[in-house]
C-alpha positions as CSV (number, residue, x, y, z in Angstrom):
1,M,0.0,0.1,0.0
2,I,2.8,2.3,0.7
3,V,4.6,1.9,-2.5
4,L,1.2,2.6,-4.2
5,L,0.5,5.6,-2.2
6,A,4.7,6.7,-3.2
7,S,4.3,6.1,-6.9
8,S,1.1,7.9,-7.1
9,P,2.4,11.5,-8.3
10,I,4.8,9.9,-11.0
11,L,1.6,7.8,-11.9
12,V,-0.3,10.5,-12.3
13,A,2.0,12.5,-14.1
14,V,2.8,9.9,-16.6
15,S,-0.8,9.2,-17.4
16,L,-1.7,12.6,-17.9
17,L,1.4,13.1,-20.5
18,L,0.9,9.9,-22.0
19,V,-2.7,8.8,-21.9
20,F,-4.6,12.3,-21.7
21,R,-1.5,14.4,-23.4
22,Q,-1.5,17.5,-21.5
23,S,1.1,19.5,-20.8
24,G,4.4,19.0,-18.8
25,V,3.6,22.1,-16.5
26,R,0.1,20.5,-16.2
27,A,1.3,16.9,-15.4
28,G,3.9,18.4,-13.1
29,I,1.5,20.4,-11.0
30,A,-1.1,17.8,-10.9
31,G,1.6,15.2,-9.7
32,L,2.7,18.3,-7.0
33,V,-0.8,18.1,-5.8
34,V,-1.4,14.5,-5.5
35,A,2.4,14.5,-3.8
36,V,1.0,17.2,-1.3
37,A,-2.4,15.0,-0.6
38,V,-0.7,12.2,0.2
39,V,1.6,13.3,2.6
40,L,-1.2,15.0,4.3
41,A,-3.5,12.2,4.3
42,S,-1.3,9.5,4.7
43,N,0.2,8.6,8.3
44,S,3.3,6.7,6.6
45,F,4.7,9.8,5.4
46,A,5.5,11.6,8.9
47,L,5.8,15.2,7.4
48,D,4.7,18.3,9.6
49,G,4.3,21.5,8.2
50,E,7.4,23.0,8.6
51,A,9.1,19.8,6.6
52,L,6.3,19.8,3.9
53,R,7.1,23.7,3.6
54,L,11.0,23.5,3.6
55,A,10.7,20.6,1.0
56,L,8.3,22.6,-1.7
57,L,10.8,25.5,-1.0
58,S,14.3,23.3,-1.8
59,G,12.2,21.9,-4.8
60,A,11.4,25.1,-5.9
61,L,15.0,26.5,-5.7
62,T,16.1,23.1,-7.5
63,T,13.8,23.7,-10.7
64,F,14.8,27.5,-10.7
65,V,18.6,26.6,-10.8
66,V,17.6,23.7,-13.7
67,A,15.5,26.4,-15.7
68,Y,18.7,28.9,-15.3
69,V,20.7,26.3,-16.7
70,L,18.2,25.3,-19.8
71,F,17.4,29.0,-20.6
72,G,21.4,29.8,-20.7
73,G,21.7,26.9,-23.1
74,L,18.7,27.8,-25.3
75,V,20.1,31.7,-25.5
76,L,23.5,30.3,-26.7
77,Y,21.9,28.2,-29.2
78,R,19.8,30.8,-30.4
79,I,23.2,33.4,-30.2
80,L,25.2,30.6,-32.5
81,E,22.4,29.9,-35.1
82,A,21.9,33.6,-35.7
83,G,26.1,33.7,-36.1
84,G,25.9,31.2,-38.7
85,A,27.4,28.1,-36.8
């Protein structure tokens, strides 16, 4: 049962992407909502409000770093493409 609860956010996101043909943003947000709901509704995952807030903040900061790196790569690609490389 715990394995099914823990894997439910991933299953929701993958099913939204592959079966329902939703965007990655919608699938990611739905996965996040399911993950928070599982943590709050289940006694198996012992996270209080402060730990959940810190986990969400950590995930947001990691997402920001990844987006920053990807954006830099896209800018570099556009510059090289405009220069004829």
